[in-house]
N, C-alpha and C positions, 0 to 999 in steps of 0.2 A: 526696945532694944533692937538694933539692926541685925539682920541675919548675915552671917559670914557668907562670902561668895561660894564657899565650898560646903556649906551646910547641906544636909540632906534635902531640906525643903527647897533651898535655892537650886540644887541640882535637878530636882523633879520639875520645878517651875521652868527652868531653862529648857529642859527636854520638851515640855508641853508647848512652850512658845515656838521652839524650833519646828515641831510638828505642825503647828498652826500656820507658820509661814509656808511650809510645803503645801498644806491644804489650800491656802489662799492662791497659790500659784498653779493649783491643779495637779500637783505632783503627788499623786496618791501613794505610789510605791514608797517614795521617800518618807512620806508622812507615816505610813504604816511601820516602816523600819524604826522611826523615832518613837512611835507609840510603844513598840515592842521593847525598845531600849528602856523606856520609862517603866514598863510593866516589870521587867527584870530587876530594875533598881528598887521599885516598890516592894517586890517580893523579898529582896535582900534586906531591905530596911524594916520589913514587917509592917509597912504602912497600908493597912487594909482599905482605908478610904481612897487613897491615891491609886491603889491597885484596881479597885472597882472602876474608877474614872478612866484609867488607861484601857482597861478591858472593854469598857463601853465604846470608847473611841475606836479601838481596834475592830470591833464588830461592825461599827458604822462604816469604817474605811473599807473593810472587806466586802460589805454589801455594795458599796459604790463601785468597787472594782469589778464585781460580778455583773453589775448592770451595764457597765460601760464602755 
């Protein structure tokens, strides 16, 4: 069954892809903003698995910003 474009899983995936595009361009601040948006949505949805994923990415992004 195909996911609706507005389903929670689709929204989380879209945010994650958007952050990935920013990372690929070296735009860490924008990627961090997108990851935080995903974190907030995962909290709202109660999706612990995605929440952990977004938080891991946030940590990595913050570390890269500090290094660089």
